[in-house]
N, C-alpha and C positions, 0 to 999 in steps of 0.2 A: 504568307506574309511573314517576314522576319521580325524578330523582336525589335530591331531598330526602326521598323516601319510603323509600329503601333503608336497611334497618336497619344501623347502623354495624358491629355485631359480625359481620353476615353479609358485608358488603362487604370489610372488612379485619379479620380476627380479631385480638383483643387478645392480649397476652402470656399471659393467664390462660385463653384458650380452648383446650380439648383438641384436638389435631390428630394425624393419623396420616400417616407417610411410608410410602407403599406403593411398594416397589421390585420390579421384574420383570426377570429375566435369562434369556437363552436364545437359541436359534436364531431369527433373525428370519423372519417370514412376514407376508403381508397379513392384516389383521384383528386383530392383537394389541391395538393401542391401543383400537380400538372395543370389543373384547371386555372389556377391563379396565373401561372406563367404563360399559358395560352392566351389568357385575357390581356396580359401586359404586352405580349409580343406584337399585338396590333399597333402599338404605339412606338415601336422601335427604340425602347429604352434599354439601357445597359444595367446589368445586375452588379451592384457594388458589394452587397453583403446579404446573407440569408441565415436565418436561425429558426429552428422549429423544435417544438417539444410537445409531448402528449402526456397529460396527467389525468388519470382515471377516465380515459376515453374522451377528454376534451383537448382539442388542438389549439396551440398558439403558434401562428406562422407569421414571421416578420421578414419582409423583403425591402432592402434599401436599394432604390433604383434612381437612375438619372431622370430628371423631369423632362417630359416631351415639350417641344417648343412649337408654337404656331408658325414660327419662321421656317419650319421644315417644309412648308408648302401648303397643301390642300387643307381644307377645313376638316374637322373631326379628329385632329391630332393634338389638341390642346390639353393642358393639365385638367381643365374642367371636364372635358370629355372623358379623360381617363378615370377621373374620380367617379363620374356618373356610371361608367361601364363596370367598374370594379364593385361598386355598391349594388348595382343591379344583379351582377353575377352572384355575389355573396348572398343576397336576399333570396335568390332562386334556390339556394342550397340550405336555407335557414341558418346562415352564418352571419356574424357581425363583422363589419369592416370599419377600420379607422385609418385615415390617411393624413400624415403630418408633413408639412412642407419644411424644408430647411436648406442648409448649404453644406456641401462637401460630405466627407465620410464621417465615421465615428471619431470622436475626439481622441487624440493619441493617449495611449495608456501610459501610466507613470512607470518610471524605471523600477526595476526590481519586481520579479514575478515569482509567485509561489503557488503550490497546491496545498491547501489546508484540508485534511481528511478528518472527519469527525465520526466516531463510532459511538452509537447510543443503544442502550438496551433497557428501556426504549429511548428514543430521541424526543425530548419534550420541546414544546414551544419556548419555555423559559431558557433552555439550553441554546436553541437556535438564536434567540434574541441576544443572549449574553455573548456568544461567539461572534456574531455579526457586529455587536457594539465594540468588542475588543479589537476586532480587525480595523474598524473605523478609527479607534483611538490611536492606532499606530500610524495613521495616515494612509492606510491601505484602502483600495477600492475593490469591491466584489464585482468582478466582471461576469461571472457565470457560476451557477450552482447546479450540480448534477448528482443524481442518486446513483451510487455504485451497487448497493445491495439493500434488500429488505429483510433478508434472513441470512444467517442466524442472528445478525444484528442489523440495525438500520445504519447504513454507511452513506454519507454524503460528502461531496468534494466541492470546496470553494476555490475557484480560480481567482487569485488576488494579485493586483498590481499596485505599484506605488509605495511598497514597503519592503525593506530588506528581510530576507528569510530569517536571519538570526533574531532580528527585532520582533518579528511575528512570533517566533518560537518562545522567546523569553516572556512575552506577554500572555500567550495562550496557554502555556504549560501550567502556571498556577491557577488560571481560570478553569481549565479542564479538571484539575484536582478538586477545586471547590465544587464544581458541578457534578462530579462523579462520572465523567465521560472520558473517552480516549481521544486525543487530538494529535495528529502528526502533521508537521510542517516540513515540506521539502521544496527545494528550488525547482522551478519549471525549466524545461529545456529538453533537448533531444536525448540526453543521457538517461532520462527516466524510462525511456522505451528501449534503451540499448541492452545488449546482453549483460546479464548480471550473475554474480555468484552469491548464493545465500548459504550462510554457515550458522548452524544451530548448536547450542548446548543440548545435552541429552536428558539428564535427570531433571525432572520437574519442568521440562520444556517440551522436547520431542515425545517423551514418555511421562506418565503420571507418577512414576515411582523414583525412589532413590535406590539404585542398584545395590549399593553396599548394605543397605538395610535388608534387602531381600536375601542376600547371602548370610547376613547376621542372624536372620530368623532361622535358617537351617542349622546354624552353629549354636543356637540357643544363647546368643550374647547380644540381643537387641538393646538391652538396657545399657550395657557397657559401651556399645558403639554410640548410642545416643549421648552418653556422658562425654565421650571424646569429641563428638560433633559440637556439643554445647560449649566445651572448653575452647574449641577453635572459633566459635562464634563470639566468644567473649574476648578473643584476641590473645588467649593464653598459649595457643599453638598456631603456627602458620599452617597453610594447607598441606605442605609436604609432611610435616611432623604429624599432623592429624591423619593423613592418609596412611602412613606407616603404622601408626598406633592402632588404627582400626583394622587394617589388613592383617596385622599380627594376630588379632583375635580369631581370624578365620583359619589359622594353621591347623592342619590335620583333617580338614573336610575332604571327603571323597570327591574326586573330579566330576563324578556324575551329577553333582549339584549344579554344575554350569548349565546343563540342559534343563534342569528343573527351573532354575531362575529365568532362563530365556522364555520358558512357557508362561511364567508369571508376569512378565513385563506387559504393561498396558500402555498402548499408544494414547497420547493426548487426543481428545476429540478434535477432528479437523486435520490431524497430522497427515494422514494418507492423502486427503484432498489437497493440502498445501504442496506436498512433495510432487504428487502426480501432476498437478496443474503447472507448477514451475517447470518440471521436466518436459512436459508436452509443449510448453511455450518457448523452449530453447534455453532455459536457465540451467546453470550448474548448481548442484546442491551438495553440501557436506555437513558433517558433524564433528565436533571436538568435545571431548568429555574427560572429566576428572574421574570417571568410572573406568570400566574395563573393556578391553578389546574382545573378551569372550562374549560380551553382549553387543557391542557396537558393530562387530564384524557381521553378526547375524542380521542386525538392522540394516546394514549397508546392502546386504544381499536381498533382503525382503523388500526394501523400498527402492532399490536401484540407485543408491546414492553414489555420487561421483567421488567423494572424498570421505574418509573417516580416520580419526586418530583418537587414541585413549591410552590409559595405562594398561599394563598386562599383568595379570596374576600369574605368579610362578607356580607351575605344576611339576612335581617330580614323583615318579613311581606311582602315578594315579592319585596323588594327594596334593592339596593346596599347601604350600610351604609357609604361608603367612608373610610372604614377601612379594614385591612387584619387581619387574625387570625393565631395563631400558630407561630412557629419559622420562621424567615425571611431567605429566600434562597438568600444569597448575595455571594460575592466573596469567603470568607472563607467557607461559607456553601456549595458551589458547590464542593470544594475540599473534605470537610468532607463527603458529600454524595457519591462521587466517592469511597472513602475508604469503606464506608458502603456497597455500591453495590458490590464492589469487594469481600468483606468478605462473603456476602450472596451468591454470585455466586461461591465462592470457587476458585477465580482466583487471583494470586498474582498481586500486583500493577505493577510489571514489565511487566505483560501481558495485561495491560489495555491501551486503546486508548481513548483520549479525543479530542473532536472537538469543537471549539468555535470561536467567532469573536471579542469579546469585552474585555475591561480591566478587567471586573468582572469574566472573564473566566481564567485569567492568573494563579491563584493558582491551578485550576483544571488541566490546560494544563501542568504545571510544576510538578504536582504530578503523572501524568500518565506516563506509560512507554514510550508512544509516544504521544506528544501533537501536534495537527494539527490546525494551524490558518487558518480558512476558510474565504477567502475574508475579511480579518481582518484589523483593524486599524494598522498603521505602528508600534506602540509600541508593539502590540501583535505579529505581524509577526517577529519582531526582537527577542522576548523572547521565542517563541515557538520552538519546535524541528524542525518543518518544516511548510511550508505554501502551501496552494492551492489557486490560484488566478483566477481560471476559474469558471464559474457559474454552474458547474455540481457536485453535492455532491457525486455521485457514483465514481468519480475519486479517492476518498480516498481508494477505494478497491485496486487500483494499488499500493498504498504505502504499502499495506499489502502483496504484491506479488501475488495477485489474478488477473489472466488474463481475458481479455474480453471473451475468449472462455469458461473459467470456470464460468463466470457470466451467459452466455447463457446456459451452461449445468445445472447450478443450477436452471434455470427457468423451466427445464423439470422435476424437482423433485416435488413430491406431498407434500403439506404442506406449 
């Protein structure tokens, strides 16, 4: 039968077509779904909608079907017979059944659809209530709630309709800060599952350390480097001035220090899982750093990153000269590199994700389709699209709608 031959009322019931919502509750076991539809099949009903969930071994199965009509012919096909049969079947399996009469399909969802992801460690009832109330206050309706992960944090996703994404974000961001949880709001649509590019800062994001401080420790100038960093934080020096001032203190160090620093670098918890999962799911991953290629090149090889860019320490005759070579990767440079990586990857900027912690990441975070502040300074958290304030970098996966089960499934893939 061609599409043009499908009766309209059968394909999409109108508002005046009688329908039944069949709800089944009870202890889950194999065969319940098949058994319900075998029972309904005897009444020649059409399936309009299905939803099923299992929580702690208890199943909730809902089926919206067209109502049978006695006008179909013989006896035994009426709505009353269907009700009796379904209740009898459910009782035989120690399940509960509820059947509600109505007309047509689900009511149309409001315009504007978003995914609201909440990360809690733990996720309290107070938090769930406050988030739900805030969504309602924007005029949004919660269509569905789904758990993405139970560890290392509890992550749940609300599918919301009827409110603009930006409006939801503006209301939920301060509420999340008040509650001490992380909330991300992204627009729903096919683009969420499309190929993406994820670009990260390195120091205090992909890794736990500040690389220049590791070098400074070998040069015995940690205090001086910290003083220059503090001056930059006070706005007395811009990033480039600060970088040159700090690198100058490293002059004279033997080049063998590079290998020593590489060994001291500590990946952030969840960093390997984040990169490995993204790569196995077909994403492209890169890093941009105000640190040094002597470290980022090694990270690129170790983690299989697609892109990497950073500053380069000048080495002459086996010694650090106290200078950097080439273009400086600063705040504006990070945003520029994100654009370049996206162009090389063939990914539109709207499909990019940037992750960072410092003020020099802000341009990059605001350029990306989704900017994630990871354990960031307050000014960065306030400016980014969303923030993650738990110490596990792989929780960013949940903001992309990737479940813990999918993370574990990706680990079974080769490559």
